[in-house]
C-alpha angles and dihedrals in degrees: 000000000000096000092040096049105037129063098227111151130210152194154207121192130184099204129221107273137172108256122211112252091245093061125109119216116216124184138166148117132281120216140174109263093223106034096029088221121141117265111216128210097017112166110242117189150156109216095195093063097026088235119146145157139179126242116244129242091282095047095256120142139179124192133177115206133174115264112259093039101089103159116105122182124204116198134173131160111263093023133089111252116253123213119193136175117223133193134196091265095062116120124191109332131215111210118196117201124195123216111252099229125181118218115211112197098191102034127060108204096192097083090059113109107238091199090058090047090054093048090050090050090055092048093051096052095105094053094041096048099032137234095253131090112261136189132210127199119197154131121277129191134169137166144172122212123191106194104317095329128099113243099171134000132175135165122182146163107222144179117219118200112199127194118222123286106251128162117245133182088215117050091204089074093065116108115228129228123273114223125196119193109216101174127010142168133178138187124233112251116256091208113074097197116110091190090065089048089056092048094052101051096149121132098354093141131063086211088074087079085079089068089058093057088087098184090062091060091052091060083091109082090203091055094047093051093049089050095049091051093051099060145050118220128211123189108222111167148340108245136182119253113181090326095314123113107241132187114235106210124185118225120217121182118225107235096220095051115089094209093053097094103129138071131186138075138322120198117209122192106241096220103040100022088227122155100256099172143358118204105176139151133197123274113230091255090067091070091038090053091049096051094043093054111117092226092051092050092049098047098039092050090048093051097034095234118125135185108223104174135006148177131182132193132185132194114185120176132188128195135204122237128164091351095307133098121227138177106276109168142002126192123173135168134184121192118192137171113218136188131201116166089183090062097035091249112149116183092329118179117243112195124187123180139174132193130184128172127181116226099176136025125195132182119215096004124188106256113231121243094230122086123253131254112215104176132070100188140041118036093349089083088084090062091047093053092064092054100039110124113188092188091059092054093045089057091046093053091045090057087056093052096252134113120234120234102200090200088074093062134063145123100255112144121194098181111115115265112240112221128199110263113257113214114227144181087275090062091048092053092048096047107035122093103218125171087264087068104029093053093076139040120210115224103169142018131190110195110192111180139162121210122216107193096182091056095034088228139117132209133187148093139287119209112202118194114190144164119236110238097178129017109269142156096201137045137180124235125172138235131157108268092232091067125076128235110208098187145334119219130201119182087349092303125110117248131212116248139170133197137225112180104305094341116103114196110205117199120201099189089228139054116272109215126232112267095022119134109222138175135207127183119207119198112205145159147171140088113323123233108295131221118278112193093198093061116057116230090007108139144083106186135025123199112203139163124207125232090278093052096255117146117256118177134180136188111218113175105144091113108033097029138247091281087077087083112010137030116262144122096282104200129110092227092071118055116171124238093229142001135198117205122195120183126187116195142150109294093238088067129069123224121212125188145163118281134023121323109239104169142018120186128186106215125209096245097066093270136116128218117203126183130200131184128211123189 
């Protein structure tokens, strides 16, 4: 399942607003009456003013209601609703909710096999969710807070058009949802740092709601079998959900299964065996898997922004109408602790929330002629700007008893604008096979380089042994233009050379004859080509430090090419037969390279020289 298998994180934010003076602010915490544990994502509302909110991951809530409308209702699937009357003098409240259990006198539910119930639920997805196209209309809201500052914020009214639920052996055959954004508003980010935006990519698309419609992911038989094998199921109780008996089944991940990353509860409708609700939270290995990912390690060390702790909770609820079940509500919250010494951030909370609630459900809708917009962040803000209607949102806020301050909203986007790549003379020189490149064939390199972590530079030599294929007095080798070539030797004599971008034209002063085996040795140094986040696969060397400040470096030249950090014939048509790689570095560091290590020397100056061979 998308939301079960991928670590995409989410958010709901009730923004600072200017309350009318006649409003009453109510806050508190909601807990289970028996266990005293917090109940997340409880719906808290005042029906008289149509004002509502949702409790957060820790059961905390805050609601502003007009004075004179004192009734507040707390509702959550599997619990008995609670109705309280509040006055202006109320301080922080503690609301206890009791599980709404159903006692069956003639049937003992314990002997039922929960694994069999889950398998039956998967098999009955087509009949429970229908074979017709459906549409949902609803309210969507997500936000990201870093400390007390807004990082992302989006509210929208959307229409979701869903294709039928049909089982497939191959999940790739499943058609995705179409999502149309009818009304939308955003808030400008208070953090002008695009690197942080890149490092917090969670829930930046409305289309990710599709991953919360869990039954759709189970239309793949392969996916459903992998999921069943990854968990243990325990039938706990039979509870009441809107008057319908519902099985409450506990979910336990199997430690040795990589897809078993969640724990919590699944609620199955007793009659139809439909998935009525998911209330799940992340197992500790979710965060462990995130922070051990190679991509995470590379990027967070590059941008000096680290996730230290984290928890994630999801509540996904379906509802029955006209004999079919549809996605009714989604609540999700991620709480992280982050560090960034570079930005003076010390154990700063990062909170991301998402809320969606369906207001209308239609079978066999008429599909609109216009295309759909599936993202609510990134470059899509330009499309939002044309449809943003301040008067609509002022009326919406007014219905909630709050006054809109238009200065809080806008369409500013501080994510870097990606531009189409413009090919240049540099690309022509790198990609074209001219006689200066086809006249020789490289058979062997010896790269001998020293690394200076404190300067973030390298220095060394590149020996290039080649066979002459056609008589020539000049050849082209390649090295990033930001690095310097000190000299190039041939038969112990310096050669003349000139540079054009990354191309280095080496002149021998005499004709090299066909069939000859020749060698040149280029001495070079400088800072290799650095990472550019606006150009994919554009880098040659990364300079990192770990959490303890120790150097950690990596050469990555699969995209740009090896010439980003050492001289060579940088063209895929000419792969050498063998290579020797010698690296000199401070002795408190360890060097790792391709090939087989053939020598390690401890030098007198506190440095180590290690050599590998590849053939």
